[in-house]
Structures are given as C-alpha cells and as structure tokens.
C-alpha positions in Angstrom: -59.6 1.2 26.9 -55.9 1.1 26.0 -55.0 3.9 28.5 -56.2 1.9 31.4 -54.5 -1.2 30.1 -51.2 0.7 30.0 -51.9 1.9 33.6 -52.3 -1.7 34.8 -49.2 -2.6 32.8 -47.3 0.2 34.6 -48.5 -1.0 37.9 -47.3 -4.5 37.2 -43.9 -3.1 36.1 -43.7 -1.1 39.3 -44.3 -4.2 41.4 -41.4 -5.8 39.6 -39.0 -2.9 40.3 -36.1 -3.3 42.7 -37.4 -0.4 44.7 -40.8 -1.9 45.3 -39.3 -5.4 46.0 -37.0 -3.8 48.6 -40.0 -2.0 50.1 -42.0 -5.2 50.3 -39.1 -6.9 52.0 -38.7 -4.1 54.5 -42.4 -4.1 55.1 -42.5 -7.8 55.9 -39.6 -7.4 58.3 -41.5 -4.6 60.2 -44.8 -6.6 60.1 -43.0 -9.6 61.7 -41.8 -7.5 64.6 -44.6 -6.3 66.9 -42.5 -3.7 68.7 -41.1 -2.3 65.5 -44.6 -2.0 64.0 -45.9 -0.4 67.2 -43.1 2.2 67.1 -43.6 2.9 63.5 -47.3 3.5 64.0 -46.6 5.8 66.9 -44.1 7.7 64.8 -46.7 8.1 62.0 -49.5 9.2 64.3 -47.3 11.8 65.9 -46.0 12.9 62.6 -49.6 13.3 61.2 -50.6 15.3 64.3 -47.7 17.7 63.8 -48.4 18.0 60.1 -52.0 18.7 60.8 -51.0 21.5 63.2 -48.7 23.0 60.5 -51.5 22.9 57.9 -53.9 24.7 60.1 -51.4 27.2 61.2 -51.6 26.3 64.9 -48.7 25.8 67.2 -48.4 22.1 68.1 -48.6 21.1 71.8 -45.1 21.2 73.5 -45.8 17.7 74.9 -46.5 16.4 71.4 -43.3 18.0 70.1 -41.2 16.4 72.9 -42.8 13.0 72.5 -42.2 13.1 68.7 -38.6 14.0 69.3 -38.2 11.0 71.5 -40.0 8.8 69.1 -37.9 10.1 66.2 -34.7 9.3 68.1 -35.9 5.7 68.7 -36.8 5.4 65.0 -33.5 6.7 63.9 -31.7 4.0 65.9 -34.0 1.2 64.7 -32.4 -0.5 61.7 -35.5 -2.3 60.3 -37.7 0.9 60.6 -35.0 2.9 58.9 -34.7 0.4 56.1 -38.5 0.5 55.7 -38.7 4.3 55.7 -35.9 4.6 53.1 -37.4 1.9 50.9 -40.8 3.6 51.1 -39.2 7.0 50.2 -37.6 5.5 47.1 -41.0 4.1 45.9 -42.7 7.4 46.6 -40.0 9.3 44.7 -40.5 6.9 41.8 -44.2 7.5 41.8 -43.7 11.3 42.0 -41.3 11.1 39.1 -43.9 9.2 37.0 -46.6 11.8 38.0 -44.2 14.6 36.8 -43.6 12.8 33.5 -47.3 12.6 32.9 -48.0 16.1 34.0 -45.2 17.4 31.7 -46.4 15.3 28.8 -50.0 16.5 29.1 -49.1 20.1 30.0 -51.4 19.8 33.0 -49.5 22.2 35.2 -48.9 25.0 32.7 -50.3 27.6 35.1 -47.6 27.0 37.7 
C-alpha cells in the first residue's frame, strides 16, 4: 500500500536528518562510556519513578526526590549526557511536529 511505502520513506528521510545523525553520534559516545551510560540509566529510572508517582497522584518518597536531585546535578555537569539528552529532545520534537502535521491534516483531534 502506498501509505506504508511513504511511511517507510519518511523513516529513511528521518534517519538522514541532521537531528537524527547528531542523536546517533551522541548515543554512540554514551554507549562507549560505561560510567556515563550507568548515570544516564540511573537518571531515567529515577525520572520514571517520579513521573509514575505524579501520574498516580501519590507523593514521591523524599529519599527518591533527594537522590534524583543529586543525579540531576551530576547529569547537568556531564557534557556527553547533556549532548545526548539535547539531541534526543530535538529528534522527539521533530517526531511530535510530524504527528501534529498528520493530526491536523486528517482532522483527528477536532474534539480538542
């Protein structure tokens, strides 16, 4: 079907975008650094736990909040992790923009 062919074509184009190439470069840099990868995983786990608490409406554990603040500080001072997170954000914004274009074109969110 032509629609799926276009979707695969779009995926190929996205892989060639400067944003995605920068993301891949930053990802390789993180994956090649065991301590950076470990810190990033810790940051993501804590972030997910805090988001889970927010979604359920429960107050997160004070220890978790304190640990996350420490981890967040370490992440903010870690150049490779910062580059990775910024590159990831640019790719996610691009994907969200594409989703919005599709939703607008198809009038999928008229009820909002």
